[in-house]
C-alpha positions as CSV (number, residue, x, y, z in Angstrom):
1,X,16.0,7.0,1.8
2,X,15.5,9.9,-0.6
3,X,12.4,11.9,-1.1
4,X,12.5,11.4,-4.9
5,X,12.4,8.4,-7.2
6,X,13.3,7.8,-10.8
7,X,10.5,6.4,-13.0
8,X,10.1,5.5,-16.7
9,X,6.8,6.3,-18.1
10,X,4.8,3.5,-19.8
11,X,2.5,5.9,-21.6
12,X,2.4,9.6,-22.5
13,X,1.0,11.8,-19.8
14,X,1.0,15.4,-18.5
15,X,3.6,15.7,-15.8
16,X,4.3,18.9,-14.0
17,X,2.0,20.7,-16.4
18,X,4.1,19.6,-19.4
19,X,3.7,16.8,-21.9
20,X,5.9,13.8,-21.1
21,X,6.5,11.1,-23.7
22,X,6.2,7.3,-23.1
23,X,9.6,5.8,-22.3
24,X,11.0,9.1,-20.9
25,X,12.7,9.0,-17.5
26,X,11.9,11.5,-14.7
27,X,12.8,12.0,-11.1
28,X,9.7,12.9,-9.2
29,X,8.6,13.0,-5.5
30,X,8.2,9.6,-4.0
31,X,4.4,9.9,-3.5
32,X,4.0,10.9,-7.2
33,X,6.1,8.0,-8.3
34,X,4.1,5.5,-6.2
35,X,0.8,6.9,-7.6
36,X,2.0,6.6,-11.2
37,X,3.5,3.1,-10.6
38,X,0.3,2.0,-8.9
39,X,-1.9,3.1,-11.8
40,X,0.4,1.5,-14.4
41,X,1.5,4.8,-15.9
42,X,5.1,4.2,-14.9
43,X,7.7,1.7,-13.7
44,X,10.6,2.2,-11.4
45,X,13.7,3.2,-13.4
46,X,16.9,1.4,-12.5
47,X,20.2,2.4,-14.1
48,X,22.5,-0.5,-15.3
49,X,24.5,-1.7,-12.4
50,X,22.1,-0.2,-9.8
51,X,19.9,-2.3,-7.6
52,X,16.2,-1.4,-7.2
53,X,15.1,-0.1,-3.8
54,X,13.6,-2.8,-1.7
55,X,9.8,-2.7,-1.6
56,X,8.3,-1.7,1.8
57,X,7.3,-4.8,3.7
58,X,4.2,-5.2,5.9
59,X,2.6,-8.2,7.5
60,X,-1.1,-8.5,7.9
61,X,-2.1,-11.4,10.1
62,X,-5.7,-12.5,11.0
63,X,-6.4,-14.6,13.9
64,X,-9.5,-16.6,14.8
65,X,-11.3,-15.0,17.7
66,X,-10.9,-16.8,20.9
67,X,-13.8,-15.2,22.6
68,X,-16.5,-15.2,19.9
69,X,-20.1,-14.3,20.2
70,X,-22.3,-17.1,21.5
71,X,-24.2,-19.2,19.0
72,X,-27.6,-17.9,18.0
73,X,-30.6,-19.5,19.8
74,X,-34.3,-19.3,19.3
75,X,-36.2,-17.2,21.7
76,X,-39.9,-17.9,22.2
77,X,-42.2,-14.9,21.7
78,X,-44.4,-13.5,24.4
79,X,-47.8,-15.1,24.8
80,X,-50.7,-13.3,23.1
81,X,-52.7,-11.1,25.4
82,X,-56.4,-11.8,24.8
83,X,-58.9,-9.7,26.6
84,X,-61.7,-11.9,27.9
85,X,-65.2,-10.4,28.0
């Protein structure tokens, strides 16, 4: 896996301190490419005949707790202390 990625800009931006036109193709560091793609400023550029890189996969699984907290119960307050005179 390379450290760079080709992107095609979807809008004009400043890239590497220079004006970059919408539709232009650039090879940038992978983290910059992911940030631009994530904010809809760019899309991954794939040359004709090439296949896009597979997206990273991750699985998030939530399980119901088997040892949950006990159900809430009402606790009676302490009896009022009244001083008898």
